[in-house]
mmCIF file of the N, C-alpha and C atoms, coordinates in Angstrom:
data_MODEL
# 
_entry.id   MODEL 
# 
loop_
_atom_site.group_PDB 
_atom_site.id 
_atom_site.type_symbol 
_atom_site.label_atom_id 
_atom_site.label_alt_id 
_atom_site.label_comp_id 
_atom_site.label_asym_id 
_atom_site.label_entity_id 
_atom_site.label_seq_id 
_atom_site.pdbx_PDB_ins_code 
_atom_site.Cartn_x 
_atom_site.Cartn_y 
_atom_site.Cartn_z 
_atom_site.occupancy 
_atom_site.B_iso_or_equiv 
_atom_site.pdbx_formal_charge 
_atom_site.auth_seq_id 
_atom_site.auth_comp_id 
_atom_site.auth_asym_id 
_atom_site.auth_atom_id 
_atom_site.pdbx_PDB_model_num 
ATOM 1   N N  . UNK A 1 1  ? 27.928 11.296  8.841   1.00 0.00 ? 1  UNK A N  1 
ATOM 2   C CA . UNK A 1 1  ? 27.017 11.000  7.772   1.00 0.00 ? 1  UNK A CA 1 
ATOM 3   C C  . UNK A 1 1  ? 26.678 9.521   7.720   1.00 0.00 ? 1  UNK A C  1 
ATOM 4   N N  . UNK A 1 2  ? 27.308 8.694   8.504   1.00 0.00 ? 2  UNK A N  1 
ATOM 5   C CA . UNK A 1 2  ? 26.991 7.276   8.453   1.00 0.00 ? 2  UNK A CA 1 
ATOM 6   C C  . UNK A 1 2  ? 25.704 7.001   9.199   1.00 0.00 ? 2  UNK A C  1 
ATOM 7   N N  . UNK A 1 3  ? 24.906 6.100   8.634   1.00 0.00 ? 3  UNK A N  1 
ATOM 8   C CA . UNK A 1 3  ? 23.687 5.687   9.299   1.00 0.00 ? 3  UNK A CA 1 
ATOM 9   C C  . UNK A 1 3  ? 22.484 6.582   9.059   1.00 0.00 ? 3  UNK A C  1 
ATOM 10  N N  . UNK A 1 4  ? 22.652 7.733   8.390   1.00 0.00 ? 4  UNK A N  1 
ATOM 11  C CA . UNK A 1 4  ? 21.498 8.596   8.165   1.00 0.00 ? 4  UNK A CA 1 
ATOM 12  C C  . UNK A 1 4  ? 21.161 8.733   6.687   1.00 0.00 ? 4  UNK A C  1 
ATOM 13  N N  . UNK A 1 5  ? 21.662 7.841   5.862   1.00 0.00 ? 5  UNK A N  1 
ATOM 14  C CA . UNK A 1 5  ? 21.395 7.901   4.428   1.00 0.00 ? 5  UNK A CA 1 
ATOM 15  C C  . UNK A 1 5  ? 19.896 7.749   4.186   1.00 0.00 ? 5  UNK A C  1 
ATOM 16  N N  . UNK A 1 6  ? 19.337 8.643   3.440   1.00 0.00 ? 6  UNK A N  1 
ATOM 17  C CA . UNK A 1 6  ? 17.929 8.580   3.105   1.00 0.00 ? 6  UNK A CA 1 
ATOM 18  C C  . UNK A 1 6  ? 17.005 9.214   4.122   1.00 0.00 ? 6  UNK A C  1 
ATOM 19  N N  . UNK A 1 7  ? 17.529 9.664   5.244   1.00 0.00 ? 7  UNK A N  1 
ATOM 20  C CA . UNK A 1 7  ? 16.670 10.252  6.269   1.00 0.00 ? 7  UNK A CA 1 
ATOM 21  C C  . UNK A 1 7  ? 15.993 11.528  5.795   1.00 0.00 ? 7  UNK A C  1 
ATOM 22  N N  . UNK A 1 8  ? 16.556 12.188  4.811   1.00 0.00 ? 8  UNK A N  1 
ATOM 23  C CA . UNK A 1 8  ? 15.990 13.443  4.348   1.00 0.00 ? 8  UNK A CA 1 
ATOM 24  C C  . UNK A 1 8  ? 14.975 13.241  3.232   1.00 0.00 ? 8  UNK A C  1 
ATOM 25  N N  . UNK A 1 9  ? 14.823 12.001  2.731   1.00 0.00 ? 9  UNK A N  1 
ATOM 26  C CA . UNK A 1 9  ? 13.909 11.757  1.624   1.00 0.00 ? 9  UNK A CA 1 
ATOM 27  C C  . UNK A 1 9  ? 12.450 11.752  2.058   1.00 0.00 ? 9  UNK A C  1 
ATOM 28  N N  . UNK A 1 10 ? 12.140 11.146  3.169   1.00 0.00 ? 10 UNK A N  1 
ATOM 29  C CA . UNK A 1 10 ? 10.750 11.043  3.614   1.00 0.00 ? 10 UNK A CA 1 
ATOM 30  C C  . UNK A 1 10 ? 10.698 11.209  5.120   1.00 0.00 ? 10 UNK A C  1 
ATOM 31  N N  . UNK A 1 11 ? 9.734  11.932  5.547   1.00 0.00 ? 11 UNK A N  1 
ATOM 32  C CA . UNK A 1 11 ? 9.547  12.140  6.978   1.00 0.00 ? 11 UNK A CA 1 
ATOM 33  C C  . UNK A 1 11 ? 8.237  11.489  7.398   1.00 0.00 ? 11 UNK A C  1 
ATOM 34  N N  . UNK A 1 12 ? 8.257  10.757  8.472   1.00 0.00 ? 12 UNK A N  1 
ATOM 35  C CA . UNK A 1 12 ? 7.060  10.158  9.041   1.00 0.00 ? 12 UNK A CA 1 
ATOM 36  C C  . UNK A 1 12 ? 6.746  10.915  10.316  1.00 0.00 ? 12 UNK A C  1 
ATOM 37  N N  . UNK A 1 13 ? 5.532  11.419  10.419  1.00 0.00 ? 13 UNK A N  1 
ATOM 38  C CA . UNK A 1 13 ? 5.130  12.179  11.598  1.00 0.00 ? 13 UNK A CA 1 
ATOM 39  C C  . UNK A 1 13 ? 4.626  11.202  12.642  1.00 0.00 ? 13 UNK A C  1 
ATOM 40  N N  . UNK A 1 14 ? 5.326  11.116  13.771  1.00 0.00 ? 14 UNK A N  1 
ATOM 41  C CA . UNK A 1 14 ? 4.955  10.188  14.832  1.00 0.00 ? 14 UNK A CA 1 
ATOM 42  C C  . UNK A 1 14 ? 4.262  10.872  16.002  1.00 0.00 ? 14 UNK A C  1 
ATOM 43  N N  . UNK A 1 15 ? 4.439  12.163  16.132  1.00 0.00 ? 15 UNK A N  1 
ATOM 44  C CA . UNK A 1 15 ? 3.864  12.879  17.268  1.00 0.00 ? 15 UNK A CA 1 
ATOM 45  C C  . UNK A 1 15 ? 3.160  14.132  16.781  1.00 0.00 ? 15 UNK A C  1 
ATOM 46  N N  . UNK A 1 16 ? 2.132  14.547  17.514  1.00 0.00 ? 16 UNK A N  1 
ATOM 47  C CA . UNK A 1 16 ? 1.481  15.805  17.168  1.00 0.00 ? 16 UNK A CA 1 
ATOM 48  C C  . UNK A 1 16 ? 2.233  16.961  17.819  1.00 0.00 ? 16 UNK A C  1 
ATOM 49  N N  . UNK A 1 17 ? 1.711  18.159  17.707  1.00 0.00 ? 17 UNK A N  1 
ATOM 50  C CA . UNK A 1 17 ? 2.434  19.333  18.206  1.00 0.00 ? 17 UNK A CA 1 
ATOM 51  C C  . UNK A 1 17 ? 2.580  19.348  19.726  1.00 0.00 ? 17 UNK A C  1 
ATOM 52  N N  . UNK A 1 18 ? 1.774  18.576  20.442  1.00 0.00 ? 18 UNK A N  1 
ATOM 53  C CA . UNK A 1 18 ? 1.864  18.533  21.903  1.00 0.00 ? 18 UNK A CA 1 
ATOM 54  C C  . UNK A 1 18 ? 2.815  17.443  22.394  1.00 0.00 ? 18 UNK A C  1 
ATOM 55  N N  . UNK A 1 19 ? 3.402  16.685  21.476  1.00 0.00 ? 19 UNK A N  1 
ATOM 56  C CA . UNK A 1 19 ? 4.357  15.658  21.863  1.00 0.00 ? 19 UNK A CA 1 
ATOM 57  C C  . UNK A 1 19 ? 3.740  14.303  22.155  1.00 0.00 ? 19 UNK A C  1 
ATOM 58  N N  . UNK A 1 20 ? 2.423  14.177  22.078  1.00 0.00 ? 20 UNK A N  1 
ATOM 59  C CA . UNK A 1 20 ? 1.807  12.870  22.325  1.00 0.00 ? 20 UNK A CA 1 
ATOM 60  C C  . UNK A 1 20 ? 1.728  12.083  21.018  1.00 0.00 ? 20 UNK A C  1 
ATOM 61  N N  . UNK A 1 21 ? 1.639  10.765  21.134  1.00 0.00 ? 21 UNK A N  1 
ATOM 62  C CA . UNK A 1 21 ? 1.586  9.929   19.939  1.00 0.00 ? 21 UNK A CA 1 
ATOM 63  C C  . UNK A 1 21 ? 0.241  10.094  19.243  1.00 0.00 ? 21 UNK A C  1 
ATOM 64  N N  . UNK A 1 22 ? 0.268  9.978   17.921  1.00 0.00 ? 22 UNK A N  1 
ATOM 65  C CA . UNK A 1 22 ? -0.956 10.072  17.143  1.00 0.00 ? 22 UNK A CA 1 
ATOM 66  C C  . UNK A 1 22 ? -1.732 8.768   17.236  1.00 0.00 ? 22 UNK A C  1 
ATOM 67  N N  . UNK A 1 23 ? -3.044 8.842   17.071  1.00 0.00 ? 23 UNK A N  1 
ATOM 68  C CA . UNK A 1 23 ? -3.891 7.655   17.157  1.00 0.00 ? 23 UNK A CA 1 
ATOM 69  C C  . UNK A 1 23 ? -3.818 6.816   15.886  1.00 0.00 ? 23 UNK A C  1 
ATOM 70  N N  . UNK A 1 24 ? -3.419 7.396   14.763  1.00 0.00 ? 24 UNK A N  1 
ATOM 71  C CA . UNK A 1 24 ? -3.377 6.662   13.500  1.00 0.00 ? 24 UNK A CA 1 
ATOM 72  C C  . UNK A 1 24 ? -1.955 6.232   13.185  1.00 0.00 ? 24 UNK A C  1 
ATOM 73  N N  . UNK A 1 25 ? -1.858 5.287   12.256  1.00 0.00 ? 25 UNK A N  1 
ATOM 74  C CA . UNK A 1 25 ? -0.545 4.830   11.809  1.00 0.00 ? 25 UNK A CA 1 
ATOM 75  C C  . UNK A 1 25 ? 0.167  5.959   11.073  1.00 0.00 ? 25 UNK A C  1 
ATOM 76  N N  . UNK A 1 26 ? 1.495  5.999   11.137  1.00 0.00 ? 26 UNK A N  1 
ATOM 77  C CA . UNK A 1 26 ? 2.243  7.007   10.386  1.00 0.00 ? 26 UNK A CA 1 
ATOM 78  C C  . UNK A 1 26 ? 2.038  6.805   8.886   1.00 0.00 ? 26 UNK A C  1 
ATOM 79  N N  . UNK A 1 27 ? 1.961  7.867   8.148   1.00 0.00 ? 27 UNK A N  1 
ATOM 80  C CA . UNK A 1 27 ? 1.746  7.782   6.706   1.00 0.00 ? 27 UNK A CA 1 
ATOM 81  C C  . UNK A 1 27 ? 2.827  8.584   5.990   1.00 0.00 ? 27 UNK A C  1 
ATOM 82  N N  . UNK A 1 28 ? 3.209  8.092   4.826   1.00 0.00 ? 28 UNK A N  1 
ATOM 83  C CA . UNK A 1 28 ? 4.146  8.815   3.978   1.00 0.00 ? 28 UNK A CA 1 
ATOM 84  C C  . UNK A 1 28 ? 3.354  9.669   3.006   1.00 0.00 ? 28 UNK A C  1 
ATOM 85  N N  . UNK A 1 29 ? 3.926  10.780  2.588   1.00 0.00 ? 29 UNK A N  1 
ATOM 86  C CA . UNK A 1 29 ? 3.254  11.602  1.594   1.00 0.00 ? 29 UNK A CA 1 
ATOM 87  C C  . UNK A 1 29 ? 3.243  10.865  0.258   1.00 0.00 ? 29 UNK A C  1 
ATOM 88  N N  . UNK A 1 30 ? 2.361  11.274  -0.647  1.00 0.00 ? 30 UNK A N  1 
ATOM 89  C CA . UNK A 1 30 ? 2.178  10.551  -1.909  1.00 0.00 ? 30 UNK A CA 1 
ATOM 90  C C  . UNK A 1 30 ? 3.446  10.556  -2.763  1.00 0.00 ? 30 UNK A C  1 
ATOM 91  N N  . UNK A 1 31 ? 4.218  11.629  -2.721  1.00 0.00 ? 31 UNK A N  1 
ATOM 92  C CA . UNK A 1 31 ? 5.466  11.669  -3.488  1.00 0.00 ? 31 UNK A CA 1 
ATOM 93  C C  . UNK A 1 31 ? 6.464  10.626  -3.007  1.00 0.00 ? 31 UNK A C  1 
ATOM 94  N N  . UNK A 1 32 ? 6.572  10.472  -1.690  1.00 0.00 ? 32 UNK A N  1 
ATOM 95  C CA . UNK A 1 32 ? 7.474  9.463   -1.126  1.00 0.00 ? 32 UNK A CA 1 
ATOM 96  C C  . UNK A 1 32 ? 6.992  8.061   -1.460  1.00 0.00 ? 32 UNK A C  1 
ATOM 97  N N  . UNK A 1 33 ? 5.678  7.837   -1.364  1.00 0.00 ? 33 UNK A N  1 
ATOM 98  C CA . UNK A 1 33 ? 5.127  6.525   -1.705  1.00 0.00 ? 33 UNK A CA 1 
ATOM 99  C C  . UNK A 1 33 ? 5.403  6.181   -3.162  1.00 0.00 ? 33 UNK A C  1 
ATOM 100 N N  . UNK A 1 34 ? 5.219  7.155   -4.054  1.00 0.00 ? 34 UNK A N  1 
ATOM 101 C CA . UNK A 1 34 ? 5.461  6.915   -5.478  1.00 0.00 ? 34 UNK A CA 1 
ATOM 102 C C  . UNK A 1 34 ? 6.930  6.602   -5.731  1.00 0.00 ? 34 UNK A C  1 
ATOM 103 N N  . UNK A 1 35 ? 7.811  7.365   -5.112  1.00 0.00 ? 35 UNK A N  1 
ATOM 104 C CA . UNK A 1 35 ? 9.249  7.152   -5.296  1.00 0.00 ? 35 UNK A CA 1 
ATOM 105 C C  . UNK A 1 35 ? 9.653  5.760   -4.808  1.00 0.00 ? 35 UNK A C  1 
ATOM 106 N N  . UNK A 1 36 ? 9.166  5.355   -3.650  1.00 0.00 ? 36 UNK A N  1 
ATOM 107 C CA . UNK A 1 36 ? 9.478  4.027   -3.117  1.00 0.00 ? 36 UNK A CA 1 
ATOM 108 C C  . UNK A 1 36 ? 8.914  2.954   -4.043  1.00 0.00 ? 36 UNK A C  1 
ATOM 109 N N  . UNK A 1 37 ? 7.670  3.133   -4.481  1.00 0.00 ? 37 UNK A N  1 
ATOM 110 C CA . UNK A 1 37 ? 7.047  2.163   -5.388  1.00 0.00 ? 37 UNK A CA 1 
ATOM 111 C C  . UNK A 1 37 ? 7.814  2.027   -6.691  1.00 0.00 ? 37 UNK A C  1 
ATOM 112 N N  . UNK A 1 38 ? 8.215  3.149   -7.273  1.00 0.00 ? 38 UNK A N  1 
ATOM 113 C CA . UNK A 1 38 ? 8.979  3.120   -8.526  1.00 0.00 ? 38 UNK A CA 1 
ATOM 114 C C  . UNK A 1 38 ? 10.309 2.397   -8.347  1.00 0.00 ? 38 UNK A C  1 
ATOM 115 N N  . UNK A 1 39 ? 10.992 2.672   -7.237  1.00 0.00 ? 39 UNK A N  1 
ATOM 116 C CA . UNK A 1 39 ? 12.285 2.034   -6.990  1.00 0.00 ? 39 UNK A CA 1 
ATOM 117 C C  . UNK A 1 39 ? 12.131 0.537   -6.754  1.00 0.00 ? 39 UNK A C  1 
ATOM 118 N N  . UNK A 1 40 ? 11.116 0.141   -6.004  1.00 0.00 ? 40 UNK A N  1 
ATOM 119 C CA . UNK A 1 40 ? 10.875 -1.290  -5.771  1.00 0.00 ? 40 UNK A CA 1 
ATOM 120 C C  . UNK A 1 40 ? 10.514 -1.996  -7.078  1.00 0.00 ? 40 UNK A C  1 
ATOM 121 N N  . UNK A 1 41 ? 9.656  -1.358  -7.886  1.00 0.00 ? 41 UNK A N  1 
ATOM 122 C CA . UNK A 1 41 ? 9.274  -1.943  -9.163  1.00 0.00 ? 41 UNK A CA 1 
ATOM 123 C C  . UNK A 1 41 ? 10.498 -2.145  -10.049 1.00 0.00 ? 41 UNK A C  1 
ATOM 124 N N  . UNK A 1 42 ? 11.353 -1.144  -10.139 1.00 0.00 ? 42 UNK A N  1 
ATOM 125 C CA . UNK A 1 42 ? 12.558 -1.243  -10.966 1.00 0.00 ? 42 UNK A CA 1 
ATOM 126 C C  . UNK A 1 42 ? 13.472 -2.353  -10.460 1.00 0.00 ? 42 UNK A C  1 
ATOM 127 N N  . UNK A 1 43 ? 13.630 -2.444  -9.158  1.00 0.00 ? 43 UNK A N  1 
ATOM 128 C CA . UNK A 1 43 ? 14.508 -3.462  -8.580  1.00 0.00 ? 43 UNK A CA 1 
ATOM 129 C C  . UNK A 1 43 ? 13.965 -4.865  -8.846  1.00 0.00 ? 43 UNK A C  1 
ATOM 130 N N  . UNK A 1 44 ? 12.671 -5.065  -8.625  1.00 0.00 ? 44 UNK A N  1 
ATOM 131 C CA . UNK A 1 44 ? 12.101 -6.396  -8.795  1.00 0.00 ? 44 UNK A CA 1 
ATOM 132 C C  . UNK A 1 44 ? 11.907 -6.756  -10.258 1.00 0.00 ? 44 UNK A C  1 
ATOM 133 N N  . UNK A 1 45 ? 11.673 -5.773  -11.144 1.00 0.00 ? 45 UNK A N  1 
ATOM 134 C CA . UNK A 1 45 ? 11.595 -6.072  -12.572 1.00 0.00 ? 45 UNK A CA 1 
ATOM 135 C C  . UNK A 1 45 ? 12.912 -6.663  -13.053 1.00 0.00 ? 45 UNK A C  1 
ATOM 136 N N  . UNK A 1 46 ? 14.014 -6.066  -12.612 1.00 0.00 ? 46 UNK A N  1 
ATOM 137 C CA . UNK A 1 46 ? 15.338 -6.569  -12.979 1.00 0.00 ? 46 UNK A CA 1 
ATOM 138 C C  . UNK A 1 46 ? 15.545 -7.977  -12.424 1.00 0.00 ? 46 UNK A C  1 
ATOM 139 N N  . UNK A 1 47 ? 15.120 -8.195  -11.205 1.00 0.00 ? 47 UNK A N  1 
ATOM 140 C CA . UNK A 1 47 ? 15.263 -9.503  -10.570 1.00 0.00 ? 47 UNK A CA 1 
ATOM 141 C C  . UNK A 1 47 ? 14.457 -10.565 -11.308 1.00 0.00 ? 47 UNK A C  1 
ATOM 142 N N  . UNK A 1 48 ? 13.258 -10.207 -11.754 1.00 0.00 ? 48 UNK A N  1 
ATOM 143 C CA . UNK A 1 48 ? 12.387 -11.170 -12.432 1.00 0.00 ? 48 UNK A CA 1 
ATOM 144 C C  . UNK A 1 48 ? 12.931 -11.580 -13.799 1.00 0.00 ? 48 UNK A C  1 
ATOM 145 N N  . UNK A 1 49 ? 13.816 -10.790 -14.364 1.00 0.00 ? 49 UNK A N  1 
ATOM 146 C CA . UNK A 1 49 ? 14.406 -11.114 -15.658 1.00 0.00 ? 49 UNK A CA 1 
ATOM 147 C C  . UNK A 1 49 ? 15.536 -12.136 -15.542 1.00 0.00 ? 49 UNK A C  1 
ATOM 148 N N  . UNK A 1 50 ? 16.027 -12.343 -14.339 1.00 0.00 ? 50 UNK A N  1 
ATOM 149 C CA . UNK A 1 50 ? 17.133 -13.275 -14.134 1.00 0.00 ? 50 UNK A CA 1 
ATOM 150 C C  . UNK A 1 50 ? 16.617 -14.707 -14.132 1.00 0.00 ? 50 UNK A C  1 
ATOM 151 N N  . UNK A 1 51 ? 17.402 -15.640 -14.662 1.00 0.00 ? 51 UNK A N  1 
ATOM 152 C CA . UNK A 1 51 ? 16.971 -17.041 -14.662 1.00 0.00 ? 51 UNK A CA 1 
ATOM 153 C C  . UNK A 1 51 ? 16.989 -17.624 -13.251 1.00 0.00 ? 51 UNK A C  1 
ATOM 154 N N  . UNK A 1 52 ? 16.158 -18.651 -13.056 1.00 0.00 ? 52 UNK A N  1 
ATOM 155 C CA . UNK A 1 52 ? 16.129 -19.348 -11.770 1.00 0.00 ? 52 UNK A CA 1 
ATOM 156 C C  . UNK A 1 52 ? 17.402 -20.184 -11.670 1.00 0.00 ? 52 UNK A C  1 
ATOM 157 N N  . UNK A 1 53 ? 18.154 -20.070 -10.577 1.00 0.00 ? 53 UNK A N  1 
ATOM 158 C CA . UNK A 1 53 ? 19.374 -20.874 -10.428 1.00 0.00 ? 53 UNK A CA 1 
ATOM 159 C C  . UNK A 1 53 ? 19.061 -22.374 -10.501 1.00 0.00 ? 53 UNK A C  1 
ATOM 160 N N  . UNK A 1 54 ? 20.001 -23.137 -11.040 1.00 0.00 ? 54 UNK A N  1 
ATOM 161 C CA . UNK A 1 54 ? 19.806 -24.578 -11.225 1.00 0.00 ? 54 UNK A CA 1 
ATOM 162 C C  . UNK A 1 54 ? 19.442 -25.282 -9.930  1.00 0.00 ? 54 UNK A C  1 
ATOM 163 N N  . UNK A 1 55 ? 20.081 -24.922 -8.824  1.00 0.00 ? 55 UNK A N  1 
ATOM 164 C CA . UNK A 1 55 ? 19.796 -25.625 -7.567  1.00 0.00 ? 55 UNK A CA 1 
ATOM 165 C C  . UNK A 1 55 ? 18.366 -25.377 -7.108  1.00 0.00 ? 55 UNK A C  1 
ATOM 166 N N  . UNK A 1 56 ? 17.817 -24.185 -7.370  1.00 0.00 ? 56 UNK A N  1 
ATOM 167 C CA . UNK A 1 56 ? 16.421 -23.922 -7.020  1.00 0.00 ? 56 UNK A CA 1 
ATOM 168 C C  . UNK A 1 56 ? 15.480 -24.664 -7.964  1.00 0.00 ? 56 UNK A C  1 
ATOM 169 N N  . UNK A 1 57 ? 15.839 -24.713 -9.234  1.00 0.00 ? 57 UNK A N  1 
ATOM 170 C CA . UNK A 1 57 ? 15.026 -25.446 -10.203 1.00 0.00 ? 57 UNK A CA 1 
ATOM 171 C C  . UNK A 1 57 ? 14.973 -26.920 -9.822  1.00 0.00 ? 57 UNK A C  1 
ATOM 172 N N  . UNK A 1 58 ? 16.112 -27.480 -9.395  1.00 0.00 ? 58 UNK A N  1 
ATOM 173 C CA . UNK A 1 58 ? 16.146 -28.880 -8.961  1.00 0.00 ? 58 UNK A CA 1 
ATOM 174 C C  . UNK A 1 58 ? 15.247 -29.096 -7.747  1.00 0.00 ? 58 UNK A C  1 
ATOM 175 N N  . UNK A 1 59 ? 15.297 -28.183 -6.788  1.00 0.00 ? 59 UNK A N  1 
ATOM 176 C CA . UNK A 1 59 ? 14.432 -28.294 -5.606  1.00 0.00 ? 59 UNK A CA 1 
ATOM 177 C C  . UNK A 1 59 ? 12.951 -28.212 -5.987  1.00 0.00 ? 59 UNK A C  1 
ATOM 178 N N  . UNK A 1 60 ? 12.621 -27.315 -6.893  1.00 0.00 ? 60 UNK A N  1 
ATOM 179 C CA . UNK A 1 60 ? 11.233 -27.201 -7.344  1.00 0.00 ? 60 UNK A CA 1 
ATOM 180 C C  . UNK A 1 60 ? 10.777 -28.468 -8.054  1.00 0.00 ? 60 UNK A C  1 
ATOM 181 N N  . UNK A 1 61 ? 11.659 -29.055 -8.862  1.00 0.00 ? 61 UNK A N  1 
ATOM 182 C CA . UNK A 1 61 ? 11.333 -30.318 -9.536  1.00 0.00 ? 61 UNK A CA 1 
ATOM 183 C C  . UNK A 1 61 ? 11.085 -31.425 -8.523  1.00 0.00 ? 61 UNK A C  1 
ATOM 184 N N  . UNK A 1 62 ? 11.914 -31.485 -7.482  1.00 0.00 ? 62 UNK A N  1 
ATOM 185 C CA . UNK A 1 62 ? 11.731 -32.499 -6.437  1.00 0.00 ? 62 UNK A CA 1 
ATOM 186 C C  . UNK A 1 62 ? 10.391 -32.310 -5.728  1.00 0.00 ? 62 UNK A C  1 
ATOM 187 N N  . UNK A 1 63 ? 10.034 -31.078 -5.435  1.00 0.00 ? 63 UNK A N  1 
ATOM 188 C CA . UNK A 1 63 ? 8.747  -30.809 -4.792  1.00 0.00 ? 63 UNK A CA 1 
ATOM 189 C C  . UNK A 1 63 ? 7.583  -31.201 -5.693  1.00 0.00 ? 63 UNK A C  1 
ATOM 190 N N  . UNK A 1 64 ? 7.703  -30.900 -6.982  1.00 0.00 ? 64 UNK A N  1 
ATOM 191 C CA . UNK A 1 64 ? 6.650  -31.279 -7.921  1.00 0.00 ? 64 UNK A CA 1 
ATOM 192 C C  . UNK A 1 64 ? 6.477  -32.792 -7.960  1.00 0.00 ? 64 UNK A C  1 
ATOM 193 N N  . UNK A 1 65 ? 7.588  -33.522 -7.947  1.00 0.00 ? 65 UNK A N  1 
ATOM 194 C CA . UNK A 1 65 ? 7.519  -34.986 -7.973  1.00 0.00 ? 65 UNK A CA 1 
ATOM 195 C C  . UNK A 1 65 ? 6.866  -35.513 -6.700  1.00 0.00 ? 65 UNK A C  1 
ATOM 196 N N  . UNK A 1 66 ? 7.234  -34.951 -5.539  1.00 0.00 ? 66 UNK A N  1 
ATOM 197 C CA . UNK A 1 66 ? 6.627  -35.375 -4.268  1.00 0.00 ? 66 UNK A CA 1 
ATOM 198 C C  . UNK A 1 66 ? 5.134  -35.082 -4.259  1.00 0.00 ? 66 UNK A C  1 
ATOM 199 N N  . UNK A 1 67 ? 4.749  -33.903 -4.705  1.00 0.00 ? 67 UNK A N  1 
ATOM 200 C CA . UNK A 1 67 ? 3.334  -33.536 -4.725  1.00 0.00 ? 67 UNK A CA 1 
ATOM 201 C C  . UNK A 1 67 ? 2.561  -34.395 -5.711  1.00 0.00 ? 67 UNK A C  1 
ATOM 202 N N  . UNK A 1 68 ? 3.174  -34.740 -6.817  1.00 0.00 ? 68 UNK A N  1 
ATOM 203 C CA . UNK A 1 68 ? 2.530  -35.620 -7.792  1.00 0.00 ? 68 UNK A CA 1 
ATOM 204 C C  . UNK A 1 68 ? 2.325  -37.011 -7.226  1.00 0.00 ? 68 UNK A C  1 
ATOM 205 N N  . UNK A 1 69 ? 3.309  -37.518 -6.462  1.00 0.00 ? 69 UNK A N  1 
ATOM 206 C CA . UNK A 1 69 ? 3.194  -38.842 -5.845  1.00 0.00 ? 69 UNK A CA 1 
ATOM 207 C C  . UNK A 1 69 ? 2.106  -38.836 -4.777  1.00 0.00 ? 69 UNK A C  1 
ATOM 208 N N  . UNK A 1 70 ? 1.991  -37.766 -4.006  1.00 0.00 ? 70 UNK A N  1 
ATOM 209 C CA . UNK A 1 70 ? 0.955  -37.662 -2.970  1.00 0.00 ? 70 UNK A CA 1 
ATOM 210 C C  . UNK A 1 70 ? -0.432 -37.619 -3.597  1.00 0.00 ? 70 UNK A C  1 
ATOM 211 N N  . UNK A 1 71 ? -0.598 -36.862 -4.674  1.00 0.00 ? 71 UNK A N  1 
ATOM 212 C CA . UNK A 1 71 ? -1.898 -36.751 -5.327  1.00 0.00 ? 71 UNK A CA 1 
ATOM 213 C C  . UNK A 1 71 ? -2.295 -38.069 -5.973  1.00 0.00 ? 71 UNK A C  1 
ATOM 214 N N  . UNK A 1 72 ? -1.330 -38.799 -6.488  1.00 0.00 ? 72 UNK A N  1 
ATOM 215 C CA . UNK A 1 72 ? -1.609 -40.083 -7.122  1.00 0.00 ? 72 UNK A CA 1 
ATOM 216 C C  . UNK A 1 72 ? -1.993 -41.156 -6.126  1.00 0.00 ? 72 UNK A C  1 
ATOM 217 N N  . UNK A 1 73 ? -1.551 -41.061 -4.886  1.00 0.00 ? 73 UNK A N  1 
ATOM 218 C CA . UNK A 1 73 ? -1.828 -42.086 -3.874  1.00 0.00 ? 73 UNK A CA 1 
ATOM 219 C C  . UNK A 1 73 ? -3.131 -41.822 -3.133  1.00 0.00 ? 73 UNK A C  1 
ATOM 220 N N  . UNK A 1 74 ? -3.763 -40.674 -3.339  1.00 0.00 ? 74 UNK A N  1 
ATOM 221 C CA . UNK A 1 74 ? -5.002 -40.349 -2.609  1.00 0.00 ? 74 UNK A CA 1 
ATOM 222 C C  . UNK A 1 74 ? -6.219 -40.796 -3.356  1.00 0.00 ? 74 UNK A C  1 
# 
């Protein structure tokens, strides 16, 4: 059972009935697309609620100061 988690949730058709590759990109059915979209939205909504870590905020402040100095010198 290792390595096949989720394999039964969505199937992507890569070959036609004759075994040759299809000319179009593989597509997921609408139910699978919705499920993936809902899960991604839930995951990123939770992430967006978290505060920006101090070290990233400091880096962003440094970049803002550098960009402000560049704009002022032009």
